[in-house]
DRENPA-21935 format. One record per residue (C-alpha): residue in one letter; residue number from 1; x, y, z. Coordinates in steps of 0.25 Angstrom, whole numbers, padded with zeros to 4 digits. Example, Ala and Ser with C-alpha at 12.3 -4.5 7.8 and 13.67 -1.06 7.14 Angstrom:
[a 1 [0049 -0018 0031]]
[s 2 [0055 -0004 0029]]
END
This chain:
[m 1 [0579 0393 0150]]
[a 2 [0586 0396 0163]]
[l 3 [0573 0393 0170]]
[l 4 [0572 0380 0162]]
[r 5 [0586 0376 0166]]
[s 6 [0584 0379 0181]]
[l 7 [0571 0371 0181]]
[s 8 [0577 0359 0174]]
[i 9 [0587 0358 0186]]
[q 10 [0575 0355 0195]]
[r 11 [0573 0342 0187]]
[t 12 [0574 0329 0194]]
[a 13 [0574 0315 0190]]
[i 14 [0561 0312 0198]]
[g 15 [0549 0307 0191]]
[l 16 [0554 0309 0176]]
[v 17 [0543 0304 0167]]
[y 18 [0551 0300 0156]]
[g 19 [0566 0297 0157]]
[r 20 [0574 0285 0154]]
[n 21 [0572 0271 0159]]
[s 22 [0570 0257 0153]]
[s 23 [0567 0243 0158]]
[k 24 [0574 0231 0153]]
[s 25 [0568 0219 0147]]
[s 26 [0572 0205 0151]]
[n 27 [0562 0197 0143]]
[s 28 [0564 0191 0129]]
[v 29 [0551 0195 0124]]
[a 30 [0554 0210 0127]]
[v 31 [0568 0209 0121]]
[a 32 [0561 0203 0108]]
[a 33 [0551 0215 0108]]
[c 34 [0563 0224 0110]]
[r 35 [0570 0219 0098]]
[s 36 [0558 0220 0090]]
[f 37 [0555 0234 0095]]
[h 38 [0569 0239 0091]]
[q 39 [0571 0230 0078]]
[r 40 [0557 0231 0071]]
[g 41 [0554 0242 0061]]
[s 42 [0547 0254 0065]]
[k 43 [0535 0249 0057]]
[t 44 [0533 0238 0067]]
[t 45 [0534 0247 0079]]
[s 46 [0525 0258 0074]]
[t 47 [0514 0248 0071]]
[a 48 [0515 0239 0082]]
[g 49 [0504 0245 0090]]
[e 50 [0494 0247 0079]]
[g 51 [0486 0234 0082]]
[a 52 [0488 0236 0097]]
[t 53 [0476 0239 0105]]
[s 54 [0475 0243 0120]]
[e 55 [0469 0233 0130]]
[s 56 [0459 0243 0133]]
[t 57 [0451 0251 0123]]
[r 58 [0444 0259 0134]]
[g 59 [0447 0269 0142]]
[v 60 [0467 0310 0136]]
[n 61 [0472 0329 0125]]
[g 62 [0481 0340 0124]]
[a 63 [0478 0345 0137]]
[r 64 [0468 0335 0141]]
[f 65 [0468 0320 0141]]
[l 66 [0454 0315 0138]]
[h 67 [0444 0320 0127]]
[s 68 [0430 0324 0130]]
[g 69 [0420 0313 0133]]
[e 70 [0430 0304 0139]]
[r 71 [0424 0294 0148]]
[p 72 [0430 0284 0158]]
[l 73 [0429 0270 0152]]
[q 74 [0428 0256 0158]]
[a 75 [0440 0253 0167]]
[s 76 [0449 0241 0163]]
[a 77 [0449 0228 0171]]
[l 78 [0461 0232 0179]]
[v 79 [0453 0244 0185]]
[q 80 [0444 0243 0197]]
[p 81 [0430 0247 0195]]
[d 82 [0426 0262 0198]]
[l 83 [0424 0264 0213]]
[v 84 [0412 0271 0220]]
[a 85 [0416 0283 0228]]
[g 86 [0415 0276 0242]]
[d 87 [0423 0264 0237]]
[t 88 [0434 0273 0232]]
[v 89 [0435 0281 0245]]
[k 90 [0436 0268 0253]]
[r 91 [0447 0262 0244]]
[s 92 [0454 0275 0243]]
[m 93 [0455 0276 0258]]
[k 94 [0460 0261 0259]]
[q 95 [0471 0265 0249]]
[e 96 [0475 0277 0256]]
[s 97 [0476 0269 0269]]
[s 98 [0484 0259 0262]]
[q 99 [0494 0270 0256]]
[e 100 [0495 0276 0270]]
[k 101 [0500 0262 0276]]
[n 102 [0509 0259 0264]]
[p 103 [0517 0272 0261]]
[s 104 [0527 0272 0250]]
[p 105 [0541 0268 0255]]
[a 106 [0550 0280 0260]]
[g 107 [0557 0287 0249]]
[s 108 [0548 0282 0238]]
[p 109 [0538 0290 0230]]
[q 110 [0524 0286 0234]]
[r 111 [0516 0277 0225]]
[d 112 [0501 0273 0226]]
[p 113 [0494 0261 0220]]
[l 114 [0486 0265 0208]]
[d 115 [0471 0263 0207]]
[v 116 [0469 0261 0192]]
[s 117 [0454 0263 0194]]
[f 118 [0458 0277 0198]]
[n 119 [0447 0277 0209]]
[d 120 [0456 0281 0221]]
[p 121 [0452 0295 0225]]
[i 122 [0464 0296 0235]]
[a 123 [0474 0293 0224]]
[a 124 [0467 0303 0215]]
[f 125 [0466 0315 0225]]
[k 126 [0477 0314 0236]]
[s 127 [0484 0325 0229]]
[k 128 [0472 0335 0231]]
[t 129 [0467 0343 0243]]
[t 130 [0452 0341 0247]]
[g 131 [0449 0355 0242]]
[e 132 [0455 0351 0228]]
[l 133 [0446 0338 0228]]
[i 134 [0434 0347 0231]]
[r 135 [0438 0357 0220]]
[a 136 [0440 0345 0210]]
[y 137 [0426 0340 0213]]
[l 138 [0420 0353 0211]]
[v 139 [0427 0355 0198]]
[y 140 [0422 0342 0193]]
[m 141 [0408 0345 0197]]
[i 142 [0408 0357 0189]]
[c 143 [0414 0350 0177]]
[s 144 [0402 0340 0178]]
[s 145 [0392 0351 0175]]
[e 146 [0391 0352 0160]]
[k 147 [0385 0366 0160]]
[l 148 [0396 0372 0169]]
[v 149 [0407 0366 0160]]
[e 150 [0401 0370 0147]]
[h 151 [0401 0385 0152]]
[n 152 [0413 0384 0161]]
[m 153 [0422 0395 0153]]
[t 154 [0410 0405 0154]]
[l 155 [0407 0402 0168]]
[m 156 [0422 0404 0172]]
[k 157 [0422 0417 0164]]
[w 158 [0409 0422 0171]]
[s 159 [0415 0418 0185]]
[k 160 [0427 0426 0182]]
[n 161 [0419 0438 0179]]
[v 162 [0410 0437 0191]]
[l 163 [0420 0433 0201]]
[g 164 [0432 0441 0196]]
[q 165 [0446 0436 0194]]
[r 166 [0450 0433 0208]]
[l 167 [0438 0425 0212]]
[f 168 [0437 0418 0199]]
[t 169 [0452 0414 0200]]
[a 170 [0449 0409 0214]]
[l 171 [0437 0401 0209]]
[m 172 [0444 0394 0198]]
[k 173 [0456 0390 0207]]
[a 174 [0446 0384 0216]]
[t 175 [0439 0376 0205]]
[f 176 [0443 0373 0191]]
[y 177 [0457 0380 0190]]
[g 178 [0461 0374 0203]]
[h 179 [0457 0360 0199]]
[f 180 [0462 0360 0184]]
[v 181 [0474 0370 0185]]
[a 182 [0487 0369 0193]]
[g 183 [0489 0384 0195]]
[e 184 [0492 0398 0188]]
[d 185 [0507 0397 0185]]
[q 186 [0519 0388 0185]]
[i 187 [0522 0392 0200]]
[k 188 [0508 0390 0205]]
[i 189 [0506 0376 0199]]
[i 190 [0519 0370 0207]]
[p 191 [0511 0366 0219]]
[t 192 [0501 0358 0210]]
[l 193 [0513 0351 0203]]
[e 194 [0520 0348 0216]]
[r 195 [0507 0342 0221]]
[l 196 [0505 0333 0209]]
[r 197 [0519 0328 0209]]
[s 198 [0518 0324 0224]]
[f 199 [0506 0315 0220]]
[g 200 [0514 0309 0208]]
[v 201 [0508 0318 0197]]
[k 202 [0516 0326 0187]]
[p 203 [0512 0338 0179]]
[i 204 [0509 0342 0164]]
[l 205 [0509 0357 0164]]
[d 206 [0501 0366 0155]]
[y 207 [0499 0381 0156]]
[s 208 [0484 0381 0153]]
[v 209 [0482 0395 0150]]
[e 210 [0472 0396 0138]]
[e 211 [0467 0408 0129]]
[d 212 [0452 0410 0130]]
[i 213 [0449 0414 0116]]
[t 214 [0436 0414 0108]]
[q 215 [0433 0404 0097]]
[e 216 [0434 0415 0087]]
[e 217 [0448 0419 0092]]
[a 218 [0453 0405 0092]]
[e 219 [0448 0402 0078]]
[k 220 [0455 0415 0073]]
[r 221 [0468 0412 0079]]
[e 222 [0468 0397 0075]]
[v 223 [0464 0400 0060]]
[e 224 [0475 0411 0059]]
[s 225 [0486 0403 0065]]
[s 226 [0482 0390 0057]]
[v 227 [0484 0396 0044]]
[s 228 [0497 0400 0037]]
[s 229 [0499 0414 0033]]
[a 230 [0500 0408 0019]]
[g 231 [0486 0403 0020]]
[d 232 [0480 0389 0023]]
[k 233 [0483 0382 0010]]
[k 234 [0476 0369 0008]]
[e 235 [0485 0362 -0002]]
[e 236 [0484 0349 -0009]]
[g 237 [0485 0338 0002]]
[s 238 [0482 0347 0014]]
[m 239 [0474 0342 0025]]
[p 240 [0462 0349 0031]]
[q 241 [0464 0346 0045]]
[y 242 [0477 0354 0045]]
[h 243 [0471 0367 0041]]
[v 244 [0463 0376 0051]]
[d 245 [0448 0376 0050]]
[k 246 [0441 0388 0057]]
[s 247 [0430 0379 0062]]
[f 248 [0440 0372 0071]]
[a 249 [0450 0384 0073]]
[d 250 [0446 0385 0088]]
[r 251 [0454 0372 0092]]
[r 252 [0447 0373 0106]]
[y 253 [0434 0367 0099]]
[k 254 [0429 0355 0106]]
[v 255 [0442 0354 0114]]
[s 256 [0440 0356 0129]]
[s 257 [0453 0348 0133]]
[a 258 [0465 0355 0127]]
[r 259 [0471 0369 0126]]
[t 260 [0471 0376 0113]]
[y 261 [0481 0386 0109]]
[f 262 [0478 0396 0098]]
[y 263 [0490 0403 0091]]
[l 264 [0491 0418 0092]]
[n 265 [0505 0421 0089]]
[e 266 [0519 0417 0091]]
[a 267 [0521 0424 0103]]
[t 268 [0510 0416 0110]]
[c 269 [0517 0403 0106]]
[e 270 [0529 0409 0113]]
[r 271 [0522 0411 0125]]
[n 272 [0516 0397 0125]]
[m 273 [0530 0392 0124]]
[e 274 [0534 0400 0136]]
[i 275 [0522 0394 0144]]
[f 276 [0525 0380 0140]]
[i 277 [0540 0382 0145]]
[k 278 [0534 0388 0158]]
[c 279 [0526 0375 0160]]
[l 280 [0539 0367 0158]]
[e 281 [0546 0375 0168]]
[a 282 [0534 0374 0178]]
[v 283 [0534 0358 0176]]
[s 284 [0549 0357 0177]]
[g 285 [0550 0365 0190]]
[a 286 [0539 0357 0197]]
[t 287 [0540 0343 0192]]
[f 288 [0555 0340 0190]]
[g 289 [0554 0334 0176]]
[t 290 [0541 0326 0177]]
[g 291 [0532 0337 0171]]
[i 292 [0526 0339 0158]]
[t 293 [0521 0352 0150]]
[a 294 [0510 0351 0139]]
[i 295 [0511 0360 0127]]
[k 296 [0504 0362 0114]]
[l 297 [0510 0365 0101]]
[t 298 [0499 0374 0096]]
[a 299 [0504 0384 0108]]
[l 300 [0517 0385 0101]]
[g 301 [0514 0389 0087]]
[r 302 [0505 0392 0075]]
[p 303 [0495 0381 0073]]
[q 304 [0496 0382 0058]]
[l 305 [0510 0376 0058]]
[l 306 [0505 0364 0066]]
[l 307 [0493 0362 0056]]
[q 308 [0503 0363 0044]]
[l 309 [0513 0354 0050]]
[s 310 [0502 0344 0054]]
[e 311 [0497 0344 0039]]
[v 312 [0511 0342 0034]]
[i 313 [0513 0329 0043]]
[m 314 [0500 0323 0039]]
[r 315 [0502 0326 0024]]
[t 316 [0516 0320 0025]]
[r 317 [0509 0307 0030]]
[k 318 [0500 0308 0019]]
[y 319 [0511 0310 0009]]
[m 320 [0518 0297 0015]]
[e 321 [0506 0289 0015]]
[d 322 [0503 0293 0000]]
[m 323 [0517 0289 -0004]]
[v 324 [0520 0276 0004]]
[g 325 [0506 0272 0009]]
[g 326 [0502 0269 0023]]
[q 327 [0498 0280 0033]]
[g 328 [0503 0287 0045]]
[n 329 [0515 0295 0049]]
[v 330 [0527 0294 0040]]
[l 331 [0535 0286 0050]]
[t 332 [0525 0275 0050]]
[h 333 [0527 0272 0035]]
[h 334 [0541 0267 0038]]
[k 335 [0547 0271 0025]]
[t 336 [0562 0275 0022]]
[i 337 [0569 0285 0014]]
[k 338 [0571 0275 0003]]
[d 339 [0556 0272 0003]]
[l 340 [0554 0287 0000]]
[e 341 [0565 0287 -0011]]
[k 342 [0557 0276 -0018]]
[y 343 [0544 0284 -0018]]
[y 344 [0552 0296 -0024]]
[a 345 [0560 0287 -0033]]
[t 346 [0552 0292 -0046]]
[l 347 [0556 0306 -0043]]
[g 348 [0570 0304 -0047]]
[d 349 [0582 0312 -0041]]
[n 350 [0573 0323 -0034]]
[k 351 [0581 0332 -0025]]
[d 352 [0569 0337 -0017]]
[v 353 [0565 0322 -0014]]
[k 354 [0579 0319 -0010]]
[e 355 [0579 0331 0000]]
[f 356 [0566 0327 0005]]
[l 357 [0571 0313 0008]]
[n 358 [0583 0318 0015]]
[n 359 [0574 0326 0025]]
[v 360 [0565 0313 0028]]
[t 361 [0567 0309 0043]]
[s 362 [0570 0294 0043]]
[d 363 [0578 0283 0051]]
[k 364 [0582 0269 0048]]
[e 365 [0567 0264 0050]]
[g 366 [0561 0274 0040]]
[i 367 [0556 0288 0038]]
[l 368 [0551 0296 0050]]
[h 369 [0547 0309 0044]]
[l 370 [0547 0314 0030]]
[f 371 [0551 0328 0035]]
[p 372 [0563 0332 0045]]
[w 373 [0554 0335 0057]]
[s 374 [0566 0337 0066]]
[g 375 [0571 0348 0057]]
[i 376 [0557 0354 0057]]
[v 377 [0557 0354 0072]]
[d 378 [0572 0357 0075]]
[e 379 [0576 0366 0063]]
[d 380 [0571 0377 0055]]
[s 381 [0565 0369 0044]]
[q 382 [0554 0376 0036]]
[l 383 [0541 0369 0036]]
[s 384 [0537 0373 0022]]
[d 385 [0550 0367 0016]]
[t 386 [0551 0355 0025]]
[f 387 [0537 0348 0022]]
[r 388 [0538 0345 0007]]
[v 389 [0538 0331 0001]]
[p 390 [0541 0326 -0013]]
[d 391 [0529 0323 -0022]]
[p 392 [0531 0308 -0025]]
[q 393 [0526 0310 -0040]]
[t 394 [0533 0323 -0044]]
[g 395 [0544 0324 -0033]]
[q 396 [0541 0339 -0031]]
[m 397 [0541 0343 -0016]]
[r 398 [0527 0347 -0011]]
[r 399 [0524 0354 0002]]
[l 400 [0516 0347 0013]]
[i 401 [0515 0360 0020]]
[s 402 [0510 0374 0014]]
[q 403 [0521 0384 0014]]
[i 404 [0523 0390 0027]]
[p 405 [0527 0405 0028]]
[p 406 [0540 0409 0035]]
[k 407 [0533 0415 0047]]
[e 408 [0525 0402 0049]]
[e 409 [0538 0394 0048]]
[e 410 [0544 0402 0059]]
[m 411 [0531 0400 0067]]
[f 412 [0534 0385 0066]]
[r 413 [0548 0386 0070]]
[n 414 [0543 0395 0082]]
[m 415 [0533 0384 0086]]
[i 416 [0544 0373 0086]]
[r 417 [0554 0382 0093]]
[r 418 [0544 0384 0104]]
[l 419 [0541 0369 0106]]
[n 420 [0556 0366 0106]]
[t 421 [0558 0377 0117]]
[i 422 [0547 0371 0125]]
[v 423 [0553 0356 0124]]
[k 424 [0567 0361 0126]]
[a 425 [0563 0367 0139]]
[a 426 [0555 0355 0143]]
[a 427 [0567 0346 0140]]
[d 428 [0576 0356 0149]]
[l 429 [0566 0355 0160]]
[d 430 [0563 0340 0159]]
[v 431 [0548 0343 0157]]
[r 432 [0540 0335 0147]]
[i 433 [0532 0342 0136]]
[m 434 [0519 0336 0131]]
[v 435 [0514 0342 0118]]
[d 436 [0499 0341 0117]]
[a 437 [0491 0336 0106]]
[e 438 [0482 0345 0098]]
[q 439 [0472 0344 0086]]
[t 440 [0475 0334 0075]]
[y 441 [0478 0345 0065]]
[f 442 [0490 0350 0074]]
[q 443 [0494 0336 0079]]
[p 444 [0503 0331 0068]]
[a 445 [0512 0343 0069]]
[i 446 [0512 0343 0085]]
[s 447 [0516 0328 0085]]
[r 448 [0526 0330 0075]]
[i 449 [0533 0341 0082]]
[t 450 [0532 0335 0095]]
[l 451 [0538 0322 0090]]
[e 452 [0550 0330 0085]]
[m 453 [0551 0337 0099]]
[m 454 [0551 0323 0105]]
[r 455 [0562 0319 0095]]
[k 456 [0570 0331 0099]]
[y 457 [0568 0332 0114]]
[n 458 [0564 0317 0119]]
[k 459 [0578 0312 0117]]
[d 460 [0580 0307 0132]]
[k 461 [0566 0307 0137]]
[a 462 [0552 0312 0133]]
[i 463 [0551 0327 0134]]
[v 464 [0541 0329 0123]]
[f 465 [0527 0322 0123]]
[n 466 [0517 0322 0112]]
[t 467 [0502 0320 0114]]
[y 468 [0494 0310 0107]]
[q 469 [0478 0311 0106]]
[c 470 [0472 0297 0106]]
[y 471 [0459 0301 0101]]
[l 472 [0466 0302 0087]]
[r 473 [0465 0290 0078]]
[e 474 [0480 0292 0074]]
[t 475 [0486 0292 0088]]
[f 476 [0491 0278 0089]]
[r 477 [0498 0279 0076]]
[e 478 [0504 0293 0079]]
[v 479 [0509 0288 0092]]
[n 480 [0515 0276 0086]]
[t 481 [0522 0284 0075]]
[d 482 [0528 0294 0086]]
[l 483 [0533 0283 0094]]
[e 484 [0540 0277 0082]]
[q 485 [0546 0290 0079]]
[a 486 [0551 0291 0093]]
[k 487 [0557 0277 0093]]
[r 488 [0564 0280 0080]]
[q 489 [0570 0293 0083]]
[n 490 [0573 0289 0097]]
[f 491 [0566 0300 0106]]
[y 492 [0557 0299 0118]]
[f 493 [0542 0298 0115]]
[g 494 [0532 0305 0124]]
[a 495 [0517 0305 0122]]
[k 496 [0504 0309 0129]]
[l 497 [0492 0301 0125]]
[v 498 [0479 0308 0126]]
[r 499 [0465 0306 0121]]
[g 500 [0464 0320 0114]]
[a 501 [0458 0333 0115]]
[y 502 [0452 0337 0102]]
[m 503 [0443 0325 0098]]
[d 504 [0430 0333 0095]]
[q 505 [0437 0344 0088]]
[e 506 [0445 0335 0079]]
[r 507 [0433 0327 0075]]
[d 508 [0425 0339 0071]]
[r 509 [0437 0345 0064]]
[a 510 [0439 0333 0056]]
[k 511 [0425 0332 0052]]
[s 512 [0424 0346 0048]]
[l 513 [0436 0347 0040]]
[g 514 [0435 0333 0034]]
[y 515 [0446 0325 0038]]
[p 516 [0447 0311 0046]]
[d 517 [0443 0312 0061]]
[p 518 [0456 0310 0068]]
[v 519 [0449 0306 0081]]
[n 520 [0446 0291 0086]]
[p 521 [0431 0288 0084]]
[t 522 [0428 0285 0099]]
[f 523 [0433 0287 0113]]
[e 524 [0436 0272 0114]]
[a 525 [0445 0273 0101]]
[t 526 [0453 0284 0108]]
[t 527 [0455 0276 0120]]
[e 528 [0460 0264 0112]]
[m 529 [0469 0274 0104]]
[y 530 [0475 0279 0117]]
[h 531 [0477 0265 0123]]
[k 532 [0483 0260 0110]]
[t 533 [0492 0271 0109]]
[l 534 [0497 0270 0124]]
[s 535 [0498 0255 0122]]
[e 536 [0508 0257 0110]]
[c 537 [0516 0267 0118]]
[l 538 [0517 0257 0130]]
[r 539 [0520 0246 0121]]
[r 540 [0532 0253 0115]]
[i 541 [0537 0258 0129]]
[k 542 [0536 0243 0134]]
[l 543 [0545 0239 0121]]
[m 544 [0555 0249 0125]]
[k 545 [0556 0245 0139]]
[d 546 [0557 0230 0135]]
[c 547 [0568 0234 0125]]
[d 548 [0576 0241 0136]]
[d 549 [0574 0254 0129]]
[d 550 [0570 0267 0136]]
[a 551 [0555 0266 0138]]
[r 552 [0553 0280 0141]]
[k 553 [0555 0284 0127]]
[i 554 [0540 0283 0126]]
[g 555 [0533 0291 0137]]
[i 556 [0517 0292 0137]]
[m 557 [0508 0300 0145]]
[v 558 [0494 0294 0146]]
[a 559 [0486 0307 0147]]
[s 560 [0472 0302 0150]]
[h 561 [0461 0305 0159]]
[n 562 [0455 0291 0156]]
[e 563 [0458 0282 0167]]
[d 564 [0456 0270 0158]]
[t 565 [0467 0275 0149]]
[v 566 [0476 0277 0161]]
[r 567 [0473 0263 0166]]
[f 568 [0476 0257 0152]]
[a 569 [0489 0264 0153]]
[i 570 [0492 0259 0167]]
[q 571 [0488 0245 0163]]
[q 572 [0496 0245 0150]]
[m 573 [0509 0250 0158]]
[k 574 [0507 0238 0168]]
[e 575 [0505 0228 0157]]
[i 576 [0517 0231 0149]]
[g 577 [0526 0234 0161]]
[i 578 [0528 0249 0161]]
[s 579 [0528 0255 0175]]
[p 580 [0526 0270 0179]]
[e 581 [0541 0270 0182]]
[d 582 [0544 0268 0167]]
[k 583 [0539 0283 0166]]
[v 584 [0534 0281 0152]]
[i 585 [0519 0282 0154]]
[c 586 [0512 0294 0162]]
[f 587 [0498 0298 0164]]
[g 588 [0492 0312 0163]]
[q 589 [0479 0319 0167]]
[l 590 [0474 0334 0168]]
[l 591 [0475 0341 0182]]
[g 592 [0462 0341 0188]]
[m 593 [0457 0329 0180]]
[c 594 [0458 0314 0183]]
[d 595 [0466 0315 0196]]
[y 596 [0461 0301 0199]]
[i 597 [0470 0296 0188]]
[t 598 [0483 0305 0189]]
[f 599 [0486 0305 0204]]
[p 600 [0484 0290 0206]]
[l 601 [0493 0287 0194]]
[g 602 [0504 0297 0199]]
[q 603 [0503 0292 0213]]
[a 604 [0504 0277 0208]]
[g 605 [0518 0281 0201]]
[y 606 [0513 0283 0187]]
[s 607 [0517 0295 0179]]
[a 608 [0505 0305 0181]]
[y 609 [0503 0319 0176]]
[k 610 [0493 0330 0177]]
[y 611 [0491 0340 0166]]
[i 612 [0493 0353 0174]]
[p 613 [0487 0366 0168]]
[y 614 [0491 0379 0175]]
[g 615 [0488 0394 0172]]
[p 616 [0481 0407 0177]]
[v 617 [0466 0404 0181]]
[e 618 [0460 0414 0170]]
[e 619 [0469 0408 0159]]
[v 620 [0466 0394 0161]]
[l 621 [0451 0395 0161]]
[p 622 [0450 0389 0147]]
[y 623 [0458 0377 0152]]
[l 624 [0449 0376 0164]]
[s 625 [0437 0377 0154]]
[r 626 [0442 0365 0146]]
[r 627 [0444 0357 0159]]
[a 628 [0430 0358 0163]]
[q 629 [0425 0355 0149]]
[e 630 [0434 0342 0149]]
[n 631 [0429 0337 0162]]
[k 632 [0415 0339 0157]]
[g 633 [0418 0329 0146]]
[v 634 [0422 0318 0156]]
[l 635 [0411 0319 0167]]
[k 636 [0413 0304 0170]]
[k 637 [0428 0306 0173]]
[i 638 [0424 0318 0182]]
[k 639 [0414 0309 0189]]
[k 640 [0425 0299 0193]]
[e 641 [0434 0311 0198]]
[k 642 [0423 0317 0206]]
[r 643 [0420 0304 0212]]
[l 644 [0434 0302 0217]]
[l 645 [0435 0317 0221]]
[l 646 [0423 0315 0230]]
[s 647 [0428 0302 0236]]
[e 648 [0441 0308 0240]]
[i 649 [0434 0321 0246]]
[r 650 [0425 0312 0254]]
[r 651 [0437 0303 0259]]
[r 652 [0445 0315 0263]]
[l 653 [0432 0321 0271]]
[m 654 [0430 0307 0277]]
[r 655 [0445 0306 0282]]
[g 656 [0446 0321 0286]]
[q 657 [0456 0324 0275]]
[l 658 [0448 0337 0270]]
[f 659 [0461 0345 0271]]
[y 660 [0470 0334 0265]]
[k 661 [0483 0340 0259]]
[p 662 [0489 0332 0247]]
[k 663 [0504 0327 0250]]
[g 664 [0510 0318 0239]]
[n 665 [0522 0310 0240]]
[y 666 [0522 0304 0226]]
[v 667 [0533 0306 0216]]
[p 668 [0529 0307 0201]]
[i 669 [0535 0296 0193]]
END
């Protein structure tokens, strides 16, 4: 903790992503909207966006921001048509000349105009040496070969055996590792972070070391850690999706874009916690409070506990639906304690029912949760005793969770302690935490715990962010519900919007186990879900600005490699009057991918991030393998990146800039 305190002293006020600021409204329509926003019931607020559709229905996942098969779609009317390589070079040279004649005023950070067609190779690659451009072009050429990508892990292991450790490491640093990974440790990545910062881009840091274990070992670990020592009891009302199935126990199945943790023991979870804290320290020391660290909850505890907690949440929703009608989260029903008392009136003076009602979480607008989640996260509440509800017919208390042995109760407390330790360290260091989304059978528990961490730590600004996968049918409803909880409990809401990482696996598992497919039917439906969800967040931000409230109570990361989605976000910001300086919207892409989107955004004054993996060469091979697989699935996107790279390489050769040295004068917003 002494190290945390010493690093926190280094913080400055420069470029904080989400702080406090608000703009005043002087127009009567805005004032009326403000009154409506504050005075209307929660029901109106939470359903206001239900019928809203995005202006564009055309157009990211845990560690990755787009799903396999993603393809660029038609650009909207505000975008220039795609340029051929020769035209791009000419226009870029003209822009470069214009920028040289009109430098930024002395003392002010450099800002460039944004080409929303994302066709400017100078803006995309001015942060790169020519050698780095040639390496990137070579890497993308390899990623274009389906056979090489399909057998990439085998080829890497073969190369290591033939070349030996030293030559293999040198080869990887000259190719895939050098392109997709920032360095081996938190010291060696500092030059990369500093260069990114000088070109207006901030980091999301991730220690990308992964275990290279066999399918048999993965299945063995997952089955053992997903079943209670008391057995996998499927009681009446249990849901099949929240129980482990050996056919899908290897959670890497059909997932090339997200890292997977397999539980081994509690000591491994402790080491993962320490690694995440080291990431926080590295981000804080190099970025002065503008950085982010990504974490996964499955790295911090036994998956069985997340499965059981997720099933409790979904069974609670079903209990509420059966009793009062409707559907969705408990909060969305807008029922009060008195309403529940009426439902239980036939049970008479029942002591257990009274105790249950005393523990219900509610406010003046109605019930938020049937259970005291704050106690579950903050105190030593026993899960087995907490998750019980009255039977409306008999009044007897029935469990929504099977009996958890004392040792596993302790494991849950350990998981929450680890997460609390990480988030507390993040708050001390002024670094943000993004909790990655995972499979739908874990996600209800992950989101519930993350929201409680927001309630606890996001009191003055957004420290904790949740991730929402827009390929899921329920994403809009879930985001709306969580926004409503943040408003009613008065905490800052942080969200990363992605397309999603587990689509194919989710579909196959739902079909095999016989539960409804949770995934949107088409790519276009996912795009519409993404845009609709983003529009609702922006609508609420605009209302807060107009009401002279702190608009930064909602912070959104548009984590997407789809340039149409990025354009949609920029256009929506312009239309409703949200500027980059409001610091409520930021953009994110992976290191080594879509530089033609990230760097122009950062250089134009938008809040732009790169997801920065780091770790020893040999231990990040699984990560590099996934990056190659991911790029194979987006060959059209690679085609554009290759074209822009070739244009910039040619331009430098023509202008005698073969030994160009990047030097940026940008300050991240």
